[in-house]
N, C-alpha and C positions, 0 to 999 in steps of 0.2 A: 507420566506417572507409572510407576512399576505396578504390575499385576501382583498383588500381595496375597500370599497363601499362608494359612495358619494351621500347622499340624497339631492335633490334639488326640488324646486317648483317655479312656476311662481308667482311673487308677486311684492313687492315694490323694490325700489332701495336701500334697507337698507343693503348694502354690506360693508365690510371693504374697506375703500377708502383712497386715498392719494391725498392731495390737493396741488395746485400750488399757490405759494404766489405771483408770479409776472411773467411778460413776460421776461424771461431771456434766456440765451443760452442753459441751461439745465433745466430739470424738477426738481423743488424743492418739494420734497415729505414730507408731514406731515401726521401723522396717524389720522384717524377718525374712530370711531367704527361704526357710522351710518351716513346717510344723513337724516336730517329732511326735509320735503317737502319744507318749506320756505327757506331752505338754497340755493336753486337754483335761488331764486329771488334776490340774491346778487352777486356782481361781484366776490367776493371771492369764493362763491359757484360754480359759473360757471367754474372758473379756476380749482377749486378743482375737479369738476366732469370730466373735460377734462383730468386732470392728472390721475385720476382713470382709464380712458379708456386705457391709455398706460400701467398702472400697471396690468390691468386685463389680458393682453397678457401673463404674466408670469404664470398664472394659467392654460393656455392651451398649450403654446409652450415651450418645454423643460420638460413638465410633461410627464414622460416616459410611463405611462399607456395609456394616450391618443395617444402619439406618436406610440405606439404599434398598435393601431387600424388603423392607416394610412399606415402601412407597412406590418405587419405580415399577411400572407394569400395572398399576391400578388406574382408576379413572382420575386420580389426582395428579399423577406425575409420569412423565416420560423422560428419556435420556436427553441431555443437552449437548451442545456443540463439541465440548471438550471431553465428553465421556469416553472412557476406555471400556475394555471388556467387562470389568466389574459391573458396570451400569447398563451397557447395551443388552447383555444377555437377559437381564431381568425384565426387559420390556417385552420379550416374547413376540417381537415384531419382525423377525427375519434377520436380526443382527447377530445371531449366534444362539446356541442352545444352552440352557441351564444344565450343568453337569455337576458331578460330585467334586470336581476340581475347581470350578469357578463360581459356585454358589457361595456367597459370603454369609450365608446362615451358619457357616462353620464358626463364626465369631460367638454366636450364642452357645453352640455345642461345647466349644472349648472352655468358655468361662463358667458355664453352669455346672458341669459335673464335678469339678474340683470344689466348687462352693457347696454343692449338695453333700459331698462327703464331709466337708468341714462341719456342716450343720448336723449331720448324723453323729459326728464325733462329740459335739457339744451336748446333744440330746442324750447320748449314751452315758457320758462321763459326768454330767452335772450333778447327778445324785451322789456319785462317789466323792465329789468335792465336799458336799454337805452344806455349803454356804451360798449356793446359787439360787436366787428366787425363781419361782415358776415363771414370772414375767420375762425374765431373761431367756429362759429356755424357749419361751413362746416366740421370741424374736427369731431364734434359729428355726423353729417349726415354720414360721411364716416364710422365711427365705427359702427353705427347702421346697415348700409348696409353690412359691412364686416361680422358682426356676423350673420345676417340673411342669407347671402350667404353661409356660411359654415353650418348653420343649415339646410337649405333647401336641400343642397347636401347630407347631412348625414341622415336626418330623413324624407325627403319628405316635404309635407306641414306642416307648424308650425303656432302657434297662432300669429296674429298681434295685438289682443286685450289681454292685460295683466290684464284687470279688469276695465279699465276706458274708453274703446273704442279703436278702431284700431289706432295704433301708437300714443296713448295718454299716458302721464305720469301718472302712477298709484301710489297712495299714501296709499292705503289700501290693506292689504293682501287679495288675491283672491284664493279661492279653487275651482273655476270652470274654465273651459277652453274649447275653441272650436278651432279646427285646421283649418286654411285656406288652400286653395289648392295651389299647386306649382305655377300656373300662377299668382294667387293673390299675393303671396309673392314677386315674381319678379316684377310685374308691379305696385303694390301699394307701395312697400317698397324699394326694392333693386335698381331698375333703377332710380326712381325719386331722391332718396338720392344721388346716385353716380353722376348723371347728375348735380345736384346742387353743389356737392362737386367739380367736375371738373371746374365748373364755378367760384366758390368762393375761392377755396384753392390757396395758393400762389405757385409760381414756385419753390422758395427756402423755406426750412422748417422754421417755426417760432422758433422752438427749435431743438437742435440736435436730429435726429431721428424722427422728427415730420412729420405729414401727409402733402403731397404736391399734386399739380395738377397731377403730373406724377404718383404718387401712386394711386390716384383715377381713372385715366385712365386705369391703369393696371387692377384694379378690375372691372371696367366697361366692358373692353374687355373680361375678363375672364367670367363675368356673361353673356354677350351676347353669347359667344361661348357655354357655358354650357347649357343655355336655348335653344339655337338652336338645340343642340343634343337632349335635352329632347323633344322638339316638334317633331323632326324627328322620334325618338324612333325606330331605325332600327331593333332591335331584340325583339321588343314587350315586353319590361320589364315593369311590372306593376308599377303604381304609387299609392300614398295614401296621403290624402283622394282621392278616385276615382274621376276622372274628365276627360273630353275629352282633347285630346292633341291639343287644339286650343288656340290661343292667344287672350286675351280680346281686345287688340288694333288692331286686324285684320291683323297682320303680320304673315308671314310664316317663317319656319326655315331658308330659304335662305336669307331673309331680315336680320335676326339676325347674320348669318355668315358674311354677308357683313359689318354689323355694327362692329362686332368684328375685322375684318380686318382693317377697316377704322380707328377705335380708336387706335389700336395697331400701325399702321404705322404712324399715326399722332404723337404719343408719340416718336417713333423712330426718326422722323424728328425734334421733339421739345423736347429734353431730359432734358432741364434745367440743373441742376448741376450733373446729373447722366450720367453714361457711363459704357460700358463694361470694365473690367480690361484687361490689355494687355495679361495676361496668365491665364489659368484656375487655376494654382497653387495659384495665388494671391487672387482668389475669396474667398477661405475658409481658407487661412493662418491666424492663430490666431493673429500674429503680425500686420495683415492688416485688423482687424475687423472694421466694420462700414465704409467700403470703398464705393466709389461712385456707385458701382453696386447694393448695398443693399438699397432697398426702404423702408423696414419696418423690425423691429426686436423687440423681447422681450428682454429688456436690463438687464444686470447684471454688477457688478463691484467688484473688489477685494479691493477697497479702503475703503469700509464701509459696515458693515453687514446690516445696515438699508436700504441703497440705493440698496444693492444687493438683498434684499428680503429674505436672508437666511444666515445661519452661514458660516463663512469663513474657518472653520476648520473641520466640520463634518455635514453630512446630513443623515437623516434616509430614504430618498427617498420619497419625497412628495412635492407638489407645495407649495410655488412658486419657489422652487429650480429648477435649470436647471440640470436635471439628466438623460435626454434622452440618452446622449452619453455613459452612462454606459452599456446600454442594449446590444449593439453589440460588447462589449469588453469582450473577453474570458479571462480565468484565466491564463494569460501568466506568472504570478508569480510562477506557479508550475514547470516551466522549471528548470532543474537541470544540473549543470556542476560540474566538480571535482575541488575542492580547492587543489592546489598542496602543500599547507602548511601542511595539515593533511590527504590528500588523501580521503576526504569525500565529498559527494554531497553538493552543496550550491546553493542558488537562485542567478542566474547570471543576471536575468532581474527582477528588483524589482519594486513594485508599485510606480509610480511617477506621479506627476501633470505636465505632459508634453503632447503635442498634440498627440504624437504617442502612448501614453500608457494610463494612467488614471485608474479609478476604475473599476475592472471587475465584471460584474454581470452575463454574459453568458445567457441572456434571449432571444436574437434574433440572428439569423445567416443568412448570405447570402447563397443562393442556389448555387450549382455547376454551373448551367446555367448562373448565373450572371458573374462568374469568366471566364468561357470558351466562352460564347456566347455574352452576352451584351457587355463585354469589351474584345472582341476577339482581337482587334488591340491594343497591348500594346507598340508597337514600335513607331508608328507615333502619336497616340492619347494619350495625356498627362492625360486624365481624370481618368484612372485607378490609376495611380500613385498619383493623386491629390485627390483620394477618400479613398483609403485603406492604412492601415499600413500593409506592407508585410515583412518588415525586423525588427526583434526585437533585439535591440542592447544592449550589455553588459553595465550595469550601476551600478554594485555592489559597487564600491567605495563610491557612494553617500549615501549608507546605513550605513557607518562606521562613527561614531563620531570622531574617531582617524583614519585618512586616512592612516597613516603609517601601520596600522594593516591589511589593505586590500591587498589581493594578487595582484601581478603585472599582472597575467594572470590566466585563468582557462583552464582546459583540457576539450575539447568539442568533437564534432563528429570526428571519425577516430583518436581519441586520439591526436588531434592537439590542439595547443594553440590558444586562443582567448583573445585579450586585450580589455580594456574598450573602448567603442565606436564602436567596430566591431560587426558583426552580429553573434548572438547566434543561431537564428532560422530564416529561410527565407521561405516564401511561394513563390514557383516558379511561373513564369509567364506562363509557358507552361508545359505540361507533357513531361518529357525528353525522348530522344531516349533510354537511359540507364535507365531502371526502377529504381525507388527509392527503396532501401532496407529498408523496414519498419520492426520494431521489432514485436514480439508477445506481445501484451499488452503495458504497458507504456514504457518499454525499458530504455536505459541509460538516455535519455532526460527527463524521467518521464512523458512525455505527448504523447508518441507514435510517435514522429517524426522520420523520416528516415535519411539515409545517402547516399551520392554520393561520388564516389572515388575522392580524392584530395581536398575535401571541409571540412573546419573546422566547418562550420555551419550545424546544423540540418536542414532538408528540409521537406516540404510537397508540393506535386504536386496539381494542381487544381482538379484533379479527386479524391484526397485523403482528401479533407476538410470534416469536419463532424460537428455534432451539438456541439461538445466540443472543437474543434481546427479549427480555421478559421481566415482569415485576419480580422483585426479590422477596425472600421470605423474612419479613421484619421480625416475626415473633421469636426466631432463633438467633437473631443478630447479637453481636458481642456488646459488652459494656465495660468500660473501665472508668475509674475515678482518678486515674493518674495521667490523663492525657495532657493536662495543662492547657496551653493555647495552641497545641500542635495536633498532629494526627494520631499520636499515641502508639500503641503496639498492635497494629492490625494483622500482623503475621503470626501472632501467637494463637494457640487454641483459646477458645472462649473460656473466660474465668467465671462465667455464669453457671449455675446448676442446670442440668438437663432434667426437665420435668418428666416424670414417669406416670404419676397417678394423680387424678384430680377429683375433688368432691363432686363436681358437676356430673360425673359419669353415673352416679347413683340414679339420677333422674332418667337418663337414657336407658340404663339397664332395666329399671322398673317399667318404663314405657314399652320397651321391646318385649318384655315378658308379658305385659298386659295385651299387646297386640297378638301375641301367640296364645292367648287364652287364659292367662292367670286371672283369678278372681281378684277384683280391685277393691280398695278401700274408698270411702267417700272423700271426694276432693283429690283423688290420686288416680284418675283415669289416665290412659295413655296421652290423650290430648292435654289434660291439665298438667301433667308432669312436663311434657315438652314445652308447654307455654310458660312454665317458670323460666326455662332457658331462653326462650324467644323474647319474653318480656325484658329480661336482662340485656339481651342483644340490642334491644331498641333504645337503650339508655346511653346517651353520649355525654361525655364530659370534656372530650378533647378530640379535635379533628387531627389525627395523627399525620396524615400526608399533607393536610393544609397547614400544619404547624401552627395551630391556633386553638384557643379555647372554643368549645362548641357544646353548650349546655342545651340539649334537646332530649325530650322523652317521647319516643315513638312506640312505647311498649303496647299501648292499646291497639295501634295499627298492626303491630307484629302479631299479637294474639288473635286479632280478628281475621288475619290472613291465613291462619292455621286451618287446614281442612277439618271439618266436623268429624270425619272418620279418617284416621291416619293408618298407613300401612308400613310394611318394612322398608319399602323404597323411600318413603318420606323420612323415616327415622334415620336411614343411612345418609340421606341428603343433609339432614340436620347435624348428624355426627361429623360429616365432612366440613360443614360450615364452622362447627365448634372446634374441631381438632385437626383442621387441615395441616398437613405437613409435620405432624408430631409423632409419626410412626404407628398410628392406629390402623391405617386404612386396609392394608393387606389382611390383617387379622379380622377386621370387620367383614370384608367381602368373602373370606374363606369360611368364617363362622356361619354366615347366612346363606352361603352357596350362591351369592349374587355376583361373583367376580366376572364370569363370562357375560352375564346379562348387562352389566353396567360398564365394563371396561374393554369389551372386545374391539371397539373402534374408538379413535380419538382424532382430533384435528390439531395441527401445529404447522407453523411455517418452517422454512428450511434452515440450514446451518451457515448461510452466508449473509453478511450485512446487506440490507436492502431487499431481502427475500421476505415479502409480506403476504405471499399467496398461501392461504391455508391448504394443506394437503390432508386428506383422510387416510389414516393408517389403520390397518387391520392387524389385530393380534391373533395368534393361534393358541388360545388358552385351552389346554386339555385337562381332563379330570385328574390325571396324575400330578399335574402342577399344583394341586391343592395341598400337596406335601412337598417340602424341600428335600433334596437328596441328603443322605447321610454323608458327612464330609469324607473325602478320600483319605485324609490324614488318619481318621479313625479306622478305616478299613485296612490301611497299610500297617497300622500298629498292632493289629490283632493277629494272633497265631491261629489261623483258620485256613481251610482249603479254599481254593477259588470258588467252588460251588457254595460253600458255606458263606463266604463273603457276598456272593451274588444274592443269596437268600436273605442276607442281613440288610441289603440295600432296598430302598423303596422302589417299587416297580416303575418302569419308565426311564430310569436313570442308569440302567446297566449297559 
């Protein structure tokens, strides 16, 4: 894979855009190469700008290189066998240094500032049009705050002036830039925009997947919580540009924790059309996409390449395709069983466009600690089963154009028969009392899997996962309705939406604020809030990897197992169980300043088939790593002296 670089600079809103022709149930997208400044002074222009804001999400969410920066190097994920520099450097484990040229946080920088300027253009010009409702302007305010919120978490203070003045619509390319401080970004941009969005956005979305009051409340609560941690700064992590940890509005961290709690609990009590799904399995089930728990997503579709934003048959791996799910998919297609028709090895699990399989890239892998510790309870808690693919089932008949030519069974582990739909390979939930008999090297399975007496499936124990063979990430797997009786289009980007925000996070935000000292309401203590989530996690309606109905309710056991007094580490563990692999983790560890505490070491096997010996790896997480470097493309595009550019860059990356 090529090492992809993306140049970006702060300037006008002349981005590729998609326009909205009318207020309908879905976004009607029409291509535009640029926005002329006067375009926003028309009703069509305002609607077009709004539609481009939803479209811009595809350039960030589902973009695998950016996704990598939010997960690799945390306690959730390390690099996998086929990783290139994009992934290895993010692990901070001696595989290279994160620099301004190889940090793929440039994806966020490049996509966000053009969208921010578009938002400013809509906000400034909507009044001149005279027919734009406040609710529509509130959508622009939401997205401007949304982008600034992720930018300030990632890079520290960022520019509010894109060339025409702070939060002003810029119509002329600018090659000069001054970074505002973190408090300025929050108090001048993020909080005011989100407060106005909460006030003006509708309870129910204007269009399918559109911004709502509940969505704005989620980001307001998240922003309050994150800024409170920043003000408190418990581990003395440096910020940049340098500034005192004081709030311009005179509030302290405790005031912001309280605001986070109050906004989150208000949303819980006033959910509008949103709600928790009944089971965790249903949250990420592909056939249940766009369910009422999802507040925001980067949308895709299999019905049209134009509306999907990419080819329906093949992707080279680039935005706006949704290809993040490939990264933690290992090459299961290398598994071999014996074809009884000719007694030769054959691929018994073939590449398929189904949620449990998909396109393998082997770039990112879960750590052993995730399997053994984060998801220690796999009996009561359904979230492990609803997160990973641990059973790889035989699907070889789908690869035959003439199904009659396909063998009825294959010879697998212990020379036993496996039929279509049965497990060829299983990642065990626990290390068994009888040790797994692994081969030397690739073995009969061709991927180094072991055998246990009496089992026809090859097996790998939790202690035996490696950088090359590990459970896949089921929740991000693809789904198509046009596969027929074949393998479908597994080489295309996923046509599923990439989920960005969920209603469930209100419970975590309120609980975290409560742990940090916010005064709580009756029935909404930190433990009670977390137990709402844990109770749901204990409810099963389907055994995903067992491929069978499983109606069990372990909610009482789950709630009873919750400590009477919970702390930040417990909340972070619960957040990992709930949102594993969804792009939350780096932000969670940076916000709470727990990155080094929780992710400084991890265990994983090697990069060769048959290597099942866990190795402890140490990361060198430094305080300056809590910010990503300003992209080199931004620095190169600015007309500044070398000294000025050095001062613009975050310390540690010069």
